[in-house]
C-alpha positions as CSV (number, residue, x, y, z in Angstrom):
1,M,94.7,104.6,86.8
2,A,93.6,104.3,89.7
3,R,95.1,104.5,92.2
4,S,94.8,101.2,95.2
5,H,95.7,102.0,98.9
6,M,96.7,98.5,100.7
7,T,97.0,99.6,104.6
8,A,98.4,97.2,107.3
9,P,95.9,95.8,109.6
10,T,95.9,98.2,112.9
11,L,97.4,97.5,116.2
12,I,95.0,98.2,118.4
13,L,96.5,99.7,122.3
14,S,93.5,100.2,124.4
15,N,95.2,102.0,126.8
16,A,98.4,103.1,124.4
17,R,99.4,105.9,125.7
18,A,100.0,103.5,128.9
19,L,103.3,102.9,127.7
20,P,106.8,103.5,127.9
21,P,108.0,105.8,125.6
22,V,110.7,102.5,124.4
23,S,107.4,99.9,125.0
24,R,105.7,102.7,122.1
25,L,108.6,103.2,119.7
26,I,108.5,99.3,119.4
27,V,105.3,99.3,118.4
28,S,105.6,101.5,116.4
29,L,108.2,99.6,114.6
30,A,106.9,96.4,114.1
31,Q,103.7,98.4,112.1
32,T,106.0,99.4,110.3
33,V,108.1,95.8,109.3
34,L,103.6,94.8,109.3
35,T,103.2,96.9,106.8
36,W,106.1,96.8,105.0
37,D,106.1,92.7,104.7
38,L,101.9,93.2,103.8
39,R,103.1,95.5,100.5
40,R,105.8,93.6,99.2
41,H,103.8,89.9,99.0
42,G,100.9,92.4,98.1
43,R,103.2,93.5,94.6
44,R,104.9,90.6,94.2
45,A,101.7,88.4,93.8
46,L,100.4,91.4,91.3
47,R,103.6,90.7,89.8
48,D,103.9,87.5,89.1
49,L,99.1,87.8,87.7
50,D,98.6,86.6,84.5
51,P,97.4,88.9,81.8
52,H,93.6,87.4,82.4
53,L,92.9,87.8,86.2
54,L,94.8,91.2,85.1
55,R,91.7,92.2,82.9
56,D,89.4,91.6,85.5
57,I,90.6,93.5,88.6
58,G,90.5,95.9,86.3
59,L,94.8,96.0,86.2
60,S,96.3,96.7,82.7
61,E,99.7,94.5,82.0
62,Q,102.1,98.1,82.5
63,S,100.6,99.4,85.8
64,A,101.0,96.0,87.4
65,A,104.4,96.1,86.4
66,E,104.6,99.4,87.3
67,E,103.4,98.5,90.1
68,G,104.9,95.9,91.5
69,A,108.4,97.1,91.0
70,K,108.3,99.8,93.0
71,A,110.7,98.8,96.3
72,F,108.2,98.0,99.7
73,W,109.1,101.1,101.6
74,R,107.0,103.7,98.8
75,A,103.4,103.8,99.6
């Protein structure tokens, strides 16, 4: 079974090292929340796909159900 990796867009800051520690922590937290939200939406969409669409993208109903059942914080 092929494993897909969903990635969140990365916030690129040119002077990230120049940020105060609290700001870096907030940016990191925001990126984590964004990643979780993208996983949640992606897994829900995958879970709701029709069987013929799953076949089009090369997934079985079982693998889509397994991925859709994962918690959003699990990679």
